[in-house]
C-alpha atoms as one frame of an Amber mdcrd trajectory, in Angstrom:
protein
 103.506  58.238 145.870 103.323  60.249 142.663 105.981  58.084 141.077 103.980
  54.963 141.846 100.942  56.588 140.235 103.017  57.619 137.265 104.409  54.150
 136.784 100.867  52.832 136.682  99.959  55.407 134.050 102.926  54.393 131.951
 102.187  50.688 132.079 101.790  49.376 128.498  98.718  47.280 127.605 100.793
  44.135 127.178 104.262  42.971 128.062 104.999  42.461 124.373 104.220  46.064
 123.532 106.143  47.278 126.554 109.183  45.436 125.307 109.065  47.427 122.075
 108.924  50.708 123.919 110.973  50.397 127.087 114.434  48.952 126.388 116.034
  52.284 125.551 114.544  54.041 128.570 116.498  54.223 131.762 113.582  55.386
 133.900 109.927  55.991 132.969 110.803  56.872 129.366 113.459  59.328 130.523
 117.216  59.604 130.730 118.325  60.182 134.312 120.698  62.939 135.366 124.057
  61.930 136.774 124.831  64.236 139.671 126.763  64.427 142.894 125.295  63.475
 146.222 124.372  66.951 147.339 122.984  65.616 150.590 126.472  66.332 151.966
 126.305  69.879 153.357 129.961  70.420 152.595 129.558  69.802 148.876 130.384
  73.134 147.291 130.351  75.202 150.452 130.344  75.082 154.217 126.980  75.260
 155.958 126.425  75.823 159.635 123.645  73.535 160.933 120.480  75.530 161.529
 116.736  75.361 160.916 116.061  74.857 157.213 114.755  77.708 155.089 111.143
  77.542 153.981 110.243  77.074 150.317 107.369  78.286 148.154 106.136  76.976
 144.797 104.182  79.562 142.812 101.446  78.830 140.286 102.331  79.561 136.672
 100.477  82.337 134.830 102.537  82.933 131.668  99.865  81.431 129.383  97.036
  78.924 129.525  99.245  76.012 128.401 101.873  76.457 131.120 101.145  73.583
 133.521 104.682  72.590 134.545 106.110  72.670 138.072 109.703  72.963 139.332
 109.243  70.201 141.943 106.764  67.309 142.080 105.182  65.994 145.328 107.869
  63.298 145.752 110.483  66.040 145.983 108.316  67.974 148.419 107.789  64.876
 150.566 111.541  64.338 150.853 112.131  67.965 151.776 109.447  67.844 154.461
 110.283  64.427 155.963 114.053  64.307 155.578 114.982  67.950 156.135 111.999
  69.354 158.027 111.422  72.034 155.384 108.160  73.955 155.425 106.845  74.048
 151.824 104.102  76.465 150.729 102.323  75.800 147.428 100.006  78.273 145.740
  96.756  76.584 144.684  96.210  76.057 140.967  93.356  74.373 139.149  95.335
  73.885 135.911  98.673  72.676 137.289  99.523  69.209 135.942  99.597  67.823
 139.492  96.559  68.479 141.720  96.918  70.507 144.895  95.831  67.484 146.915
  98.987  65.554 145.944 101.177  68.326 147.326  99.078  68.457 150.464  99.488
  64.695 150.931 103.242  65.191 150.539 103.228  67.588 153.474 102.953  70.966
 151.739 100.722  73.790 152.913  98.349  75.002 150.184  97.847  78.761 150.343
  97.955  81.834 148.126 100.270  83.810 150.356 103.935  82.910 149.795 105.312
  85.716 151.944 106.260  83.144 154.582 108.671  81.388 152.186 112.384  82.250
 152.148 112.952  80.728 148.688 110.278  80.781 145.972 110.435  78.522 142.918
 108.615  78.863 139.597 109.157  77.927 135.980 108.487  81.028 133.852 108.897
  84.750 134.561 107.079  86.207 137.550 104.889  89.286 136.932 106.457  92.325
 138.605 103.399  92.971 140.740 103.610  89.441 142.197 107.250  89.681 143.333
 107.666  89.611 147.130 110.554  91.729 148.474 113.586  90.271 150.265 113.173
  86.727 148.925 115.232  84.351 146.812 113.542  83.388 143.541 114.372  80.652
 141.033 112.849  80.769 137.536 113.714  81.213 133.854 114.025  85.008 133.819
 115.307  85.696 130.281 117.284  88.672 131.577 120.976  87.721 131.503 121.320
  88.622 127.802 119.858  92.079 128.534 116.587  91.180 126.823 114.911  94.612
 126.715 111.395  93.331 127.327 112.419  91.889 130.722 114.563  94.758 131.994
 111.616  96.138 134.013 111.480  92.729 135.708 115.196  92.872 136.490 114.810
  96.427 137.779 111.980  95.289 140.056 114.112  92.418 141.372 116.805  94.923
 142.352 114.337  97.394 143.830 112.803  94.652 145.962 116.214  93.267 147.043
 115.477  89.859 145.553 118.188  87.296 144.889 117.477  85.763 141.472 118.908
  82.357 140.562 118.255  81.571 136.904 117.889  77.917 135.884 119.433  78.668
 132.517 122.720  79.565 134.200 122.990  76.483 136.426 126.036  74.797 134.859
 128.836  72.399 135.723 132.572  72.979 135.419 132.397  72.150 131.692 129.768
  74.865 131.150 127.045  72.274 130.531 123.583  73.174 131.700 122.335  71.021
 134.579 118.660  71.954 134.953 116.703  72.011 131.712 113.676  70.819 129.751
 115.301  70.577 126.310 115.052  66.796 125.866 111.279  67.150 126.143 111.343
  69.821 123.465 112.889  67.141 121.263 110.269  64.541 122.183 107.383  66.922
 121.567 108.948  68.541 118.516 109.344  65.271 116.650 105.861  64.097 117.599
 104.241  67.351 116.486 106.313  67.327 113.315 105.159  63.799 112.495 101.562
  64.883 113.032 102.102  67.742 110.594 103.769  65.392 108.106 100.672  63.191
 108.105  98.407  66.143 107.343 100.757  67.496 104.685 100.850  64.107 102.940
  97.050  63.971 103.063  96.892  67.426 101.487  99.043  66.115  98.639  96.675
  63.206  98.120  98.366  60.493 100.188  96.832  58.873 103.234  99.222  57.141
 105.551 100.226  56.073 109.040 101.514  59.481 110.226  97.932  60.744 110.318
  97.431  58.608 113.411 100.171  60.493 115.284  98.669  63.021 117.676 100.125
  66.264 118.919 102.247  65.720 122.009  99.826  67.207 124.507  97.288  64.533
 123.557  99.387  61.827 125.253  99.545  61.198 128.979 103.257  60.424 128.903
 106.282  59.880 126.679 105.772  56.120 126.716 102.252  56.560 125.311 103.603
  58.773 122.555 106.383  56.289 121.764 103.892  53.460 121.776 101.786  55.306
 119.220 104.882  56.001 117.144 105.814  52.307 117.387 102.377  51.341 116.103
 102.830  53.840 113.271 106.097  52.069 112.482 104.291  48.725 112.437 101.879
  50.065 109.794 104.855  51.272 107.753 106.412  47.791 107.959 103.114  46.164
 106.989 101.828  48.511 104.272 104.817  50.571 103.210 104.877  54.264 102.305
 103.801  55.596  98.867 106.585  54.892  96.381 105.631  58.041  94.442 107.158
  60.045  97.268 110.545  58.340  97.148 112.364  57.408 100.345 111.076  59.170
 103.478 114.217  60.900 104.745 114.354  62.547 108.178 117.304  64.913 108.563
 118.397  65.807 112.100 120.629  68.808 112.805 122.522  69.289 116.056 123.748
  66.850 118.682 122.422  68.232 121.952 119.542  67.219 124.196 116.928  68.582
 121.796 118.132  66.390 118.946 118.635  63.397 121.239 115.028  63.707 122.350
 113.787  63.861 118.754 115.852  60.814 117.772 114.514  58.929 120.784 111.051
  59.245 119.200 112.293  58.570 115.657 113.830  55.254 116.675 110.326  53.883
 117.291 109.941  53.738 113.506 111.541  51.029 111.336 114.571  52.940 110.194
 117.932  52.872 108.463 120.661  55.413 109.216 122.479  56.896 106.238 125.429
  59.241 106.087 125.034  62.693 104.531 127.186  61.687 101.566 124.843  58.740
 100.894 121.679  60.841 100.570 121.975  61.603  96.854 122.375  57.962  95.871
 119.559  56.910  98.184 117.048  59.302  96.598 118.163  58.685  93.028 118.294
  54.885  93.403 114.760  53.491  93.146 115.668  50.303  95.002 115.131  51.764
  98.451 112.914  49.997 100.996 109.575  51.786 101.314 108.782  49.769 104.442
 111.388  51.750 106.338 112.167  55.390 106.909 115.669  56.823 106.615 117.453
  58.967 109.176 120.452  61.212 108.624 122.397  62.925 111.396 124.028  66.099
 110.092 126.920  67.765 111.911 128.556  71.053 110.978 131.436  69.376 109.126
 128.872  67.738 106.838 127.608  71.007 105.368 130.234  73.670 106.195 133.154
  74.161 103.817 135.993  76.633 103.621 135.393  79.232 100.922 138.891  78.630
  99.551 138.406  74.858  99.421 140.723  74.188 102.365 140.217  71.623 105.123
 137.445  72.106 107.677 138.561  72.983 111.202 135.915  73.158 113.907 137.914
  75.518 116.122 138.714  77.815 113.205 135.088  77.800 112.044 133.840  78.802
 115.496 136.405  81.597 115.677 136.322  82.743 112.020 132.971  81.777 110.449
 133.534  84.387 107.729 136.045  81.977 106.127 133.348  79.343 105.637 130.146
  78.785 103.691 127.196  76.419 103.976 126.502  73.815 101.285 123.475  72.395
 103.065 121.360  73.454 100.071 123.513  71.315  97.789 124.332  68.241  99.873
 121.414  67.841 102.284 118.268  69.860 101.559 117.433  68.412  98.098 117.051
  64.941  99.621 115.178  65.646 102.871 111.495  64.852 103.385 111.456  66.338
 106.884 114.077  68.454 108.658 114.207  68.329 112.446 116.241  71.382 113.392
 117.871  71.457 116.814 120.954  73.625 116.328 121.782  76.888 118.052 122.528
  79.623 115.497 123.591  83.229 115.577 124.082  85.742 112.808 127.857  85.328
 112.625 127.466  81.906 111.041 126.170  80.727 107.654 122.557  79.590 107.558
 121.554  76.015 106.899 119.180  77.200 104.216 118.397  80.696 102.967 115.205
  81.832 101.263 117.097  82.328  98.024 118.598  78.828  98.123 115.172  77.352
  98.848 113.708  79.297  95.926 116.410  77.947  93.617 115.741  74.361  94.698
 112.002  74.839  94.174 112.442  76.343  90.712 114.767  73.525  89.725 112.211
  70.962  90.988 114.787  69.646  93.477 112.906  70.479  96.666 111.133  67.436
  98.114 110.893  68.913 101.599 107.420  68.384 103.059 107.789  69.332 106.714
 110.117  71.250 109.011 110.081  70.751 112.762 112.136  73.746 113.906 112.634
  73.025 117.593 115.388  75.633 117.902 112.953  78.453 117.055 115.647  80.880
 115.838 113.266  82.883 113.682 114.839  84.129 110.479 117.904  82.187 111.592
 119.454  78.891 110.466 116.359  78.223 108.343 115.714  81.748 107.098 112.150
  81.078 105.994 111.031  80.093 109.508 109.671  83.555 110.223 107.680  83.253
 113.420 106.564  81.074 116.294 103.525  78.880 116.028 101.381  77.904 118.982
 100.059  74.691 120.488  96.619  75.838 119.373  97.817  76.582 115.839 101.002
  74.544 115.357 101.713  74.896 111.632 102.089  77.419 108.846 103.165  77.121
 105.228 106.021  78.792 103.380 105.891  78.983  99.592 109.470  79.481  98.347
 108.316  80.504  94.851 106.269  83.466  96.024 108.257  84.007  99.207 104.981
  84.141 101.121 103.719  82.413 104.221 100.135  81.202 104.429  97.928  78.853
 106.427  96.533  76.609 103.680  97.904  73.098 104.293  96.740  72.134 100.813
  98.567  75.058  99.223 102.059  75.204  97.778 105.176  75.095  99.882 106.788
  73.645 102.999 104.835  73.084 106.195 106.565  74.414 109.308 106.128  73.616
 113.000 107.856  76.206 115.218 106.159  76.002 118.619 108.385  77.815 121.104
 107.146  76.189 124.349 107.178  72.519 123.375 108.100  70.998 126.783 104.847
  72.197 128.298 103.017  69.746 126.016 104.426  66.975 128.224 104.126  68.723
 131.580 104.102  65.791 133.997 107.257  63.956 132.981 109.001  67.181 131.996
 108.402  68.402 135.538 109.707  65.166 137.063 112.801  65.243 134.861 113.420
  68.896 135.653 112.731  68.431 139.366 115.092  65.443 139.609 117.870  67.676
 138.273 116.914  70.634 140.450 116.301  68.787 143.714 119.935  68.497 144.945
 120.341  72.254 144.567 117.065  72.916 146.387 118.462  70.867 149.258 121.442
  73.227 149.341 119.107  76.236 149.314 117.030  74.783 152.145 120.240  74.512
 154.151 121.060  78.132 153.373 124.041  77.254 151.179 123.736  80.093 148.657
 127.497  79.871 148.040 127.288  76.474 146.355 129.252  77.012 143.091 126.360
  76.045 140.822 123.908  78.304 142.667 126.389  81.143 143.012 127.186  80.905
 139.309 123.501  81.063 138.406 122.718  84.128 140.532 122.030  87.318 138.581
 120.978  89.582 141.440 122.081  89.582 145.058 119.964  89.965 148.178 121.254
  93.504 148.778 119.609  94.841 145.616 122.709  94.759 143.391 123.747  92.783
 140.341 126.281  90.012 140.765 129.672  91.174 139.529 129.681  89.209 136.272
 126.291  90.682 135.366 127.085  94.322 136.129 126.986  95.106 132.428 123.208
  94.805 132.733 123.036  98.107 134.608 123.168 100.040 131.324 120.316  97.981
 129.890 118.268  98.537 133.044 118.894 102.263 132.811 117.758 102.310 129.175
 114.873  99.866 129.293 113.914  99.290 132.905 113.626 102.603 134.707 110.136
 103.777 135.606 110.115 107.459 136.592 107.950 108.644 139.445 105.480 106.444
 141.217 104.047 105.410 137.870 100.659 104.166 136.812  98.921 101.718 139.101
  97.446  98.689 137.340  94.944  96.511 139.151  95.014  92.718 138.951  91.617
  92.862 137.215  92.613  95.151 134.377  90.109  97.803 133.338  90.465  99.374
 129.902  88.603 102.495 128.789  87.930 102.700 125.041  86.977 106.132 123.758
  85.025 105.641 120.523  83.123 102.725 119.047  83.790 103.141 115.356  85.081
 101.127 112.480  88.371  99.806 113.918  87.187  99.131 117.474  85.823  95.582
 117.143  89.172  93.746 116.736  90.588  95.653 119.705  87.660  94.840 121.998
  87.509  91.187 120.944  91.262  90.708 121.374  91.410  92.259 124.833  88.379
  90.345 126.066  90.051  87.025 125.324  91.489  87.438 128.803  88.974  86.880
 131.576  90.948  89.291 133.777  90.260  92.254 131.482  87.204  94.422 130.961
  86.698  97.095 128.287  84.376  99.995 128.969  83.124 101.349 125.632  82.574
 105.102 125.929  80.846 106.522 122.863  78.470 109.242 121.714  76.927 106.667
 119.350  75.187 104.467 121.891  73.557 102.039 119.462  76.881 101.458 117.718
  78.553 100.925 121.096  75.907  98.412 122.180  76.443  96.434 118.979  80.164
  96.439 119.710  79.594  95.262 123.274  77.176  92.566 122.099  75.858  92.187
 125.617  79.146  90.978 127.077  79.225  91.639 130.840  82.893  92.660 130.703
  82.191  95.212 127.941  79.907  97.810 129.552  78.751 100.819 127.517  78.702
 104.417 128.705  78.159 107.820 127.135  81.070 110.013 126.063  81.587 113.759
 125.941  85.280 114.592 125.763  84.466 118.246 126.513  82.786 117.362 129.821
  85.799 117.577 132.122  84.074 116.176 135.212  82.719 113.041 133.525  86.000
 112.466 131.671  87.989 112.727 134.887  85.721 110.196 136.570  85.925 107.796
 133.627  89.712 107.938 133.353  90.326 107.612 137.107  88.284 104.396 137.311
  90.343 102.564 134.677  93.942 101.375 134.289  94.531 102.488 130.720  92.776
 104.574 128.057  92.598 103.710 124.355  91.562 106.769 122.385  89.939 106.241
 118.996  88.331 109.693 118.964  89.562 112.299 116.404  93.260 113.061 116.811
  92.553 116.704 117.649  90.976 115.527 120.931  93.924 113.372 122.060  95.785
 116.142 123.945  92.685 116.840 126.059  92.349 113.121 126.812  96.054 112.992
 127.639  95.666 115.760 130.225  93.119 113.661 132.092  95.477 110.672 131.918
  98.296 112.766 133.368  96.155 113.930 136.258  95.073 110.371 137.080  98.449
 108.753 136.231  96.917 106.462 133.626  98.481 105.050 130.466  97.185 106.097
 127.034  97.218 104.366 123.630  96.313 105.989 120.304  96.758 105.060 116.646
  97.328 108.682 115.585 100.449 110.591 114.614 102.289 112.337 117.453 101.146
 115.922 117.097 103.231 118.840 118.420 100.700 119.204 121.265 101.100 115.535
 122.203 104.880 115.662 121.867 104.979 118.564 124.302 103.593 116.265 127.014
 106.582 113.896 126.919 108.467 115.067 130.005 105.318 115.382 132.091 104.229
 111.865 131.156 107.705 110.545 131.888 107.745 112.192 135.299 104.296 110.785
 136.047 105.531 107.288 135.196 102.952 106.737 132.451 103.203 105.570 128.850
 101.505 107.533 126.081 101.865 105.049 123.211 101.033 106.717 119.887 101.278
 105.818 116.200 100.303 102.210 116.805  97.819 101.418 114.055  98.599 100.539
 110.463 100.165 103.719 109.045 101.482 104.941 111.360 102.127 101.819 113.351
 102.874  98.545 111.610 104.997 100.503 109.123 107.259 101.636 111.993 107.564
  98.143 113.466 108.660  96.508 110.242 110.851  99.330 108.972 112.847  99.730
 112.177 113.297  95.968 112.455 114.979  96.002 109.047 117.081  99.068 109.870
 118.354  97.445 113.065 118.995  94.149 111.287 121.039  95.878 108.587 123.091
  97.771 111.181 123.646  94.660 113.274 124.980  92.739 110.277 127.385  95.510
 109.291 125.463  96.827 106.291 124.792 100.407 105.270 121.313 101.640 104.384
 121.396 103.558 101.091 117.687 104.157 100.474 114.278 103.687 102.043 110.933
 103.801 100.242 107.714 102.848 102.009 104.205 102.563 100.565 100.895 101.918
 102.293  97.282 101.995 101.192  93.855 100.885 102.303  91.931  99.946  99.172
  88.966  97.927  98.018  89.934  94.466  96.873  90.337  94.520  93.070  86.943
  92.894  92.471  85.272  95.671  94.521  87.060  98.596  92.864  84.665  99.120
  89.951  84.050 102.862  90.215  85.790 105.884  88.666  87.979 106.500  91.742
  88.788 102.828  92.309  88.159 103.539  95.973  85.577 102.950  98.717  84.975
 104.205 102.230  83.955 102.413 105.419  83.906 105.599 107.500  83.846 109.353
 106.905  85.936 110.270 103.841  86.883 113.654 105.293  90.237 112.543 106.709
  91.234 110.935 103.405  90.232 113.989 101.377  91.973 116.449 103.676  95.157
 114.330 103.549  95.110 114.974  99.815  95.544 118.676 100.496  98.734 118.299
 102.561 102.071 119.249 101.122 104.891 116.716 101.041 108.649 116.693 101.504
 110.969 113.822 100.618 114.249 112.798  99.043 114.383 110.873  95.778 117.320
 110.197  93.477 119.566 112.186  95.803 117.422 115.340  95.502 115.270 117.047
  98.131 111.788 117.561  96.751 108.867 119.569  98.129 105.342 119.271  96.750
 102.832 122.001  97.713  99.408 120.796  98.790  97.575 121.972  95.626 100.067
 120.019  93.504  99.973 116.759  95.484  97.567 114.912  93.178  99.746 115.850
  90.196 102.759 114.133  91.743 101.366 110.583  91.497 103.690 107.953  90.036
 103.103 104.316  88.977 104.050 101.802  91.678 105.010  98.244  90.806 104.698
  95.786  93.698 102.926  92.811  92.120 101.970  92.651  88.417  98.338  91.973
  89.318  97.875  95.383  90.950  97.545  98.586  88.885  98.772 100.995  91.544
  99.896 104.591  91.759 101.400 106.407  94.696 101.473 109.849  96.266 104.029
 111.274  98.708 102.761 111.272 102.294 103.529 114.415 104.295 107.096 115.076
 105.489 109.115 111.904 104.942 112.296 113.614 106.125 110.917 114.045 109.632
 111.277 110.278 110.039 115.057 110.441 109.714 115.142 111.319 113.400 112.353
 108.896 114.349 114.187 106.037 112.654 117.633 107.202 113.853 118.927 107.509
 110.284 121.033 110.593 110.906 120.873 113.542 108.528 119.935 111.397 105.523
 122.913 112.700 103.557 123.994 109.128 102.760 120.546 108.122 101.498 119.578
 108.503  97.870 115.898 108.040  98.733 113.863 108.761 101.858 110.218 108.462
 100.925 106.907 107.470 102.516 103.910 107.304 100.232 100.216 106.461  99.939
  98.900 103.850  97.493  95.811 104.122  95.309  94.590 102.347  92.196  95.559
 104.131  88.964  93.289 107.013  88.063  92.473 108.085  91.603  94.922 111.005
  91.768  93.905 112.387  88.368  90.211 112.388  89.242  90.575 113.584  92.850
  92.913 116.341  91.674  90.244 117.455  89.208  87.599 117.425  91.949  89.860
 119.705  94.001  90.250 122.099  91.058  86.470 122.175  90.680  86.172 123.367
  94.314  84.772 120.170  95.810  87.433 119.992  98.527  86.813 123.539  99.793
  86.512 123.315 103.594  85.512 126.966 104.078  82.165 127.452 105.768  79.436
 128.396 103.353  75.691 128.591 103.315  74.232 125.791 101.210  70.470 126.411
 101.200  68.254 123.515 102.171  66.905 121.666  99.139  69.882 122.554  96.923
  70.570 119.916  94.288  74.013 118.800  93.234  73.301 120.171  89.780  72.680
 123.608  91.292  75.741 123.461  93.526  77.978 122.368  90.637  76.680 125.257
  88.546  77.628 127.647  91.331  81.086 126.112  91.712  81.689 126.373  87.993
  80.754 130.080  88.003  77.560 129.702  86.037  74.627 132.012  86.819  72.234
 129.209  85.984  72.844 125.503  85.654  74.206 124.802  82.145  72.296 122.732
  79.668  73.556 119.112  79.464  75.600 119.813  76.358  77.346 122.783  78.010
  78.478 121.049  81.221  81.587 119.741  79.509  82.660 123.224  78.451  82.057
 124.634  81.936  84.127 121.891  83.573  86.929 122.310  81.032  87.164 126.039
  81.765  87.528 125.358  85.492  90.242 122.705  85.203  93.890 123.674  85.051
  95.983 122.344  82.160  97.268 118.812  82.767  99.634 116.494  80.831  96.782
 113.972  80.645  94.495 116.397  78.798  95.715 114.966  75.519  94.845 111.469
  76.690  91.177 111.793  77.613  91.367 113.388  81.060  88.252 115.507  80.523
  86.260 112.459  79.429  87.229 110.657  82.614  86.336 113.652  84.782  82.898
 113.922  83.140  82.359 110.185  83.564  83.174 110.542  87.249  80.795 113.459
  87.773  77.999 111.634  85.955  78.624 108.384  87.854  78.268 110.350  91.116
  75.054 111.933  89.715  76.340 115.443  90.338  75.064 116.911  87.065  71.554
 115.496  87.008  68.244 116.728  88.371  66.704 115.339  91.522  69.895 114.562
  93.440  69.896 116.755  96.564  72.899 117.877  98.580  73.014 116.371 102.075
  71.821 118.844 104.680  73.071 120.243 106.898  76.485 120.609 105.233  78.627
 123.399 106.695  80.995 123.345 103.694  81.266 122.039 100.145  83.807 119.510
 101.442  81.314 118.174 103.992  78.627 117.881 101.310  81.038 116.075  98.986
  82.092 113.727 101.809  78.454 112.816 102.457  77.989 112.093  98.746  81.083
 109.888  98.531  80.152 108.019 101.687  76.752 107.246 100.193  77.994 106.279
  96.723  81.303 104.563  97.538  80.121 102.213 100.252  81.091  98.550 100.589
  78.327  96.113  99.710  77.701  93.221 102.114  79.723  90.678 100.114  82.632
  92.987  99.275  85.998  93.070 101.004  88.727  95.622 101.449  92.483  95.236
 101.164  95.574  96.678 102.831  98.917  96.874 101.058 102.143  97.862 102.780
 105.465  97.610 100.979 108.967  98.672 102.077 112.071  98.810  99.896 115.525
  99.059 101.489 118.721  99.689  99.579 121.701  98.050 101.311 125.422  98.255
 100.692 127.512  95.525 102.331 130.787  97.036 101.199 132.395  97.295  97.785
 130.089  96.058  95.041 127.931  93.942  97.353 124.577  95.699  97.028 121.065
  94.400  97.631 117.464  95.521  97.565 115.405  94.135 100.436 111.623  94.229
 100.225 109.043  93.592 102.914 105.411  93.297 101.829 102.060  92.859 103.549
  98.866  92.097 101.621  95.843  91.674 103.881  92.245  91.123 102.792  89.127
  91.759 104.814  86.510  89.170 105.568  82.966  90.194 104.497  81.651  88.138
 107.409  84.236  89.361 109.904  86.777  92.140 110.276  87.805  94.391 107.430
  91.509  94.445 106.646  91.735  98.065 107.777  89.973  97.388 111.072  92.202
  94.407 111.769  95.483  96.175 110.932  94.595  99.252 113.015  92.667  97.656
 115.876  94.962  94.707 116.590  98.235  96.685 116.922  96.490  99.070 119.313
  95.067  96.124 121.269  98.450  94.405 121.498 100.102  97.649 122.600  97.449
  98.017 125.302  98.100  94.464 126.469 101.865  94.996 126.494 101.641  98.239
 128.475  99.412  96.571 131.059 101.713  93.550 131.359 104.871  95.657 131.648
 106.286  94.397 128.341 106.207  98.019 127.181 107.959  99.861 129.950 109.130
 103.086 128.316 107.539 106.150 129.831 106.557 109.423 128.227 105.238 109.986
 124.709 106.379 106.921 122.798 106.282 105.648 119.207 106.843 101.928 118.434
 110.340 102.333 117.026 112.376 100.452 119.651 113.481  96.813 119.681 111.976
  96.209 123.111 108.599  97.073 121.561 108.704  95.885 117.953 110.196  92.409
 118.511 107.405  91.115 120.723 104.686  93.115 118.991 105.535  91.733 115.541
 105.589  88.243 117.012 102.093  88.778 118.418 100.851  90.263 115.128 102.202
  87.280 113.223 100.257  85.077 115.609  97.153  86.969 114.465  97.952  86.319
 110.786  99.491  89.746 110.027 102.778  88.747 108.432 105.200  90.387 106.036
 106.831  88.523 103.185 110.457  89.440 102.720 112.660  89.142  99.679 116.278
  89.987  98.857 117.513  90.828  95.359 121.204  91.203  94.662 122.021  94.257
  92.558
């Protein structure tokens, strides 16, 4: 039925074309699976004849692209007609095969799968959708103790569910039997070729690869191969630009992924060359530009013993420390496109490091245009492949000279495709291929033969709510990452989010969360007009009034939602948290964990709720990136010797033309008060404390990039983060420092303003109609406002001595006061102003405002000192530079709002499962969150310097 339809879809336009595409295909463009005849009930176990078990096929809901199925209608038809199995299929409007086809095959279409004994899916099942006392088959991503899926594993145990994981279905030789990987190869090569065409166009060369579509644009593999064959015909007819040299495709690995990629490559007119022939091929100008060149690279081609001895595969796998990679010398300089299909882990040398790539680029020996990294080991065998791309946005660029990633195809660097769910681009045939392999084992399940060796070996949990013996080590991971205390927060299927506040950073959060049609965001604010602008009339973004001090209305608001995001002042968070505790609702804030909030930890844990704090920019993104580096250093056997972290929200350089070099998008009060805090840190092996009044005098120059004239100030108590970051006592660290960035001159001028009394928060009576000239006279101790020529003397008397006095400090202070119009007639103080600080804040907010065409900037920079033993020392840096969009989000709004939005999403989905008062300093939080942030364009650029 379906297969007949599929064959019709695959039929080529002419027999001649079909002949060019089909000879290497064994069946519909696929390679068939050899397997035993599992129709014999005694194959792998003894079954007593009885009524067959019923089966269910769930609809996929991992993401909008997931359209695959574990079994196609042909498989269902056989189960129904040959075995008498009752098959239930959940309806789905996006599944690659319509519901009607399953119904014609004999399945029952219904939402409720509780009548099925065995339920099959493809991707992970949301915890709330798991049905107790069933057998499930899906890719669970739990057997390696992946922290983010330990709540899922815990739920499987709690609900007494037997889990059989496709990834663990293997034969006696430990080869996987049920997999999609060949389709990852098909799609990966096709998408890579599409990217190659666009990259060549960006460099000024049109060509045949532009006609290659992304894989999801084709109905089947044969269509994609046909298009690739036609591309090859154009290459044979017109040739490729000789300016580019030979077009060399390098393939790594020898598994199903690489075989799939080569299956597509062979549609092109090609010549195979050995790795040792690459250099001569590229240097010899007599190559054939009407062909492309392929090179299969195995580990012996680029791995050498450090002592020059003979390569031994078994020794290399056991003792990789004895070997080094020479891929950067023998392979990389000659590749036009690398198709990477190898499995890699950190014990082994990389194919290509960032430093090696930089060297090749500087020496003008890097001709690499495109990488198709199908393996998706981020930061792995190809170190510069930093993150996953998506089907919607399949490419990013890496510039080895700057060490930065960017999205400008016409910019400098290597274009990278790293989509991590490639098989779903070819959902129909991938599902058939997968189902053909799975079907014999489903037959065994229908007969109740759970003891079949392949099925038994793939089981992670048993039906009695325990782990299978070989997976018992997962209990410790479940205890650490999967336990939910108490009855926990209840989350509805239509997720309702309550946002408290509608200010500056709210828009990215609201827009991000409303991408999902199953979410609504109620905007509660005391600034109704601002909230209505934020809602923009969206029906799933209702607006309501907010009074945090009105206990009855707050209780009602919190109880009617699943989670609360609090963007009100940090002093109000504990009161909000009390309402969340009473209603058992989760809470997300971007603020520091105050002592009052910290005191709620055990109560929140007992209530089964997550109070996620410190999830903005600083604090927030700084934690994610710092702890990732700390864990990476520990994992690789290194020792952290120092940690220095800087962060600042600044105007972009072109918008910084004022005496402070600073601008505000919201009330300056928080920034000014932060300048009064004392600081504690360790630098150069010494513990240093800076009292609040001296903070602005402690500024030091900060060199990150030569184009930025920056200075930095210590930020509060850096030593308190030794415990947060699990760095012990800090005795082994020479530096432990967290600081705030400003443009040079800010600290000198703001320190002077403090000495003049402008940061005095004490309540005072500023009469209505007072001018700034009058107020300044009072602050300077003058009975009457000085004459213009005497202002300078009055200011000088008030200022404390400063090392910069001999270098024009007073001139700069006077320039600042005059620029702010604080010494001239006719410039009134804002009323009402309960303190001098409030009046000064109102003045700064009016004078230092962003103009419509101006943009802001965020800089975050970490420096890690690392000792690998002996004299092997390095400095690792991790840097984020983000600019705002005058017609969109500011950089500050994006880097505060998006982390909070992603945290909210992850708490609701169960990806964040820790309970109590939590900061984002754990691998089960930062790994996925950084991946999501990178998908939003918030990426760090990392660099290693050997010392």
